[in-house]
N, C-alpha and C positions, 0 to 999 in steps of 0.2 A: 899234291897235284893228282887229279883224277881225270880220266877220260869220260866223255859222254858218247853213247853209241846210238846210231840211227839205223833204221831198217829200210833197206833199199828195195826189197822185193819179197814176195812169198813164193815158195817152191813146194808143190805137193809131193808127198812121199808117204808110203804106208808105214805105220808104226812098227809092224812086224818085221820090216826090213832093217830097222835101225835099233831095235831093242829085243833082246831075247825074252820071249814070253809076251811080246807086244801084241796088241790087237790088230785086226785087219783095217781099222779105221784110217782114213787119210788125215795126215797132219799137214798144217801149213807152216813149213819151216821158214824162219826168218833168215835174212842175209844181211848181217850186221857189218857196219864199218864204224870207225870211231874218230873223234876229234879231241885233240889234246892241246890246250893253250899253254904251250911251253914258252919260257922267256926268250928262247932263240927264234921263235916264230911259230905260228899256228901249224900244227902237224896232224895229218890224217893217218889213221891206221887202216890200210887198204882203201878200196873205193866202192865196194859193193857191186851189184849188177847195175849197168847203165845201158842206154840204147846203143852204145858202141858195140855191144855184144849181141844185142837182140834184134836190131832194126837198121843198122847202118848199111848203106849201099856198098857193094863191093866185098861183102864178107865172103870168106871161103866157104866151100861146100861143107867142110868139116865143122865150121862154127855154126852154120845153119842147121846141120844135123844135131849138134849139141843143144841148140835152142829148142828144137823140136822134141828131143828126148826129155829134157828137164823141165820145160814149160815154165820158166820163171815169169811171174806176173809183177811187173815193175810198179812201184808205188810212186806216183808223181811227186808227192811232197817229201818222199824219202830219197830223192835224187840229190846229188851233191850240191847243185846250185841253190835250191830252196833251203836245204839243210844249213848250208853255210850262211845264207842270208838271215836265217833266224838267230844266228850268233854274230851278226854284224860283219860278216866276211864275204869276200868274193873269191872265186877260184884263183885269181891272180895273187891273192894274199897268202896262199898256202906255201909255206917254206919247205915242207918236207912231207913225204909219204912213206910210212913204214910199210913195206910189203911183206906180209907174213909168209906168203908162198905165191907161186905163179899160176894158180888156177884162175879160170875166167872170172868167177864171182869176186875175186880179190883184186884184179888188175884192170878190169874193163874200162875204168874211168881215168886211167893215168894220164891220158892225153889232154884232159881238161885242165891240167895244172901246169901252165907254161913256165912258172918260176920255181917249181919245186925240185928239190933233190930227192933221190930215192934211196932209202935204206933197205937193203935186201941181201940175200945170199949171192955173192959173186960166183961161187962154185956152181950153184944150181942154175944161175943165169948162163954160164958158159956151157953147161951140159944141155940146156934148153936149145941153144943155138946149134949144137952139133948133132942133135937127134934128127932122124928123118921125120917127114910130115906124119907118117903113120904112127911112129913112136910117140910123137907129141899128142896126136889125137887120142891115142890109147891112154895117155896121162892127163887128158883134159887141159892141155897147155897149148896156147896159140900165140906164137911170137908176133903175129900181126897186130895184137892188141897193145904191144909195147910202143911207146911214142918214139919218134926219131930222136936220136941222141941219148937214148936211155943209158948206154954204156958210159958215156961221158958224165952223166949226172948221177951215176951210181956210187953210193958210199957203202962199202961192203961191211956187212955185219962181222965178217971174219976179222976185220981190222979194229974192232972195238974190244979192248981188254975186258974180259969178264962179261961181255955182252952189254956193258953199260953204254947205252946208245947216245946219251948226251953228256957223259962224263961227270954227271952230278948225282948219280944214284937214283934218279927219279923213274927211269924206265929201264928194265933189264930184259934183254932178249934171252930166251931159254930155248935150246934145241928140244923140239918135240917131234922126233922122227917117226916115220911110219905111214902117215897119211899121204904125204907128197914130198918130193925132193926139196930140201931146203926149208921145210916147214918149221916155224917157230911159234912159241907163245910169248906173251909179254907180261912181266911181273911189275906191278906198281906197288912198291913196298909200303909207301905211306898209307895206301888204302887197303892193304892186305888183299889185293885183288890179283888174281892170275887169269889172264885172258888166254884160254887154251885153244882158241881158234877152231880148227877142225879135227882136233885129236879124237873127239867124238862129236856126234851131231846132237845128241840128247844128254842132258845132265844125268838122267836116270841110268844111262849106259856106263857111267863111271863105276857103278857097283859091279863087283866081280861076277856076280851071278846073272847080270842083265846085259852083258856085252853082246853085240850082234855077232852072228855066225853066218855061215853059208855065203850067199851072194855078196853081202856087204864086205866080207873079208877079201873078196876078189878085187875090190876097188882100192885096197890099201897098197901103197908102195912096198911096205914091209910089215906084214901082220905081227911078227914078233916084236919089232920096234914099236909098233902102235900100241901093243899091250903094255909095254914098259912105260910109254908116255901117258897112257891112261892111268896106270898105277900111280905115277907122280901126281897127277891131278887129284886122284882120289885121296892120297895122303895129305895133300895141301888142304883140301876141304875138310878132311877128318880132324885136322889140327886147328880148325877154326877160321881158315881163310875163305874168301869168296872166289869161286870159280865161275867164269862166264865162258860160253861157247858161241861161235858165230851163228849157228843154225837152230839152237834150242827155241821152240816156239813160245815159251812162257816169257812174260815180261820180266826183266831183270833190274836189279837195283841201279845199275849204271846206264840203263836205257834213257834216252831223251823222254822227258815227261810228255804225255799225250797232249 
């Protein structure tokens, strides 16, 4: 069982910020999210960037500022509705959304899926609710993007023994701390695929001599933990596995075919 990933948006960023020794050229980062056709029901991996974060009326000043600073350029055919339609699905058909962490570009479309349950970190969710608005803004987390009833629809990763999300060994959640509170990656053993989410933004940064320094480290929740998570991804790839990241700009083997 393997996922297919779609690109919801492009975000501009200088390579030198994301990669030690990188050039000053601007990269167009992808913002991936995935679809898994599991026997228990169609499952999304995050939701990507949607108009709920970039253009919805009533957005907070903090969310508008976030949009202004990051400048995501939404891809119309990469939004959830057309992506799902290409696979014969509607938003109402989605049974579950695996939330890898609570950053805007991973949760902004959760309200599109009225019948879905959410698999995510309960502990990180509870901390999200107790932080001040400023603390959440500093972490790029906005509770306003969570749909009503999120808590009642939450199936905590912490309750899944060994991170086995479906109880059949098909998808294993791995703690990849450092980037954000509750950040996880997803291991697909049958495909030898490890989706490292945002542990780094560029695959080249998995190499020990290319990891970003300076300003980029300031965005990490825990730089030391992030280094350890990056080491894990590097070892997995060195052993012959495939690593994917949410934002790497290059096409990947598990991306949806053009």
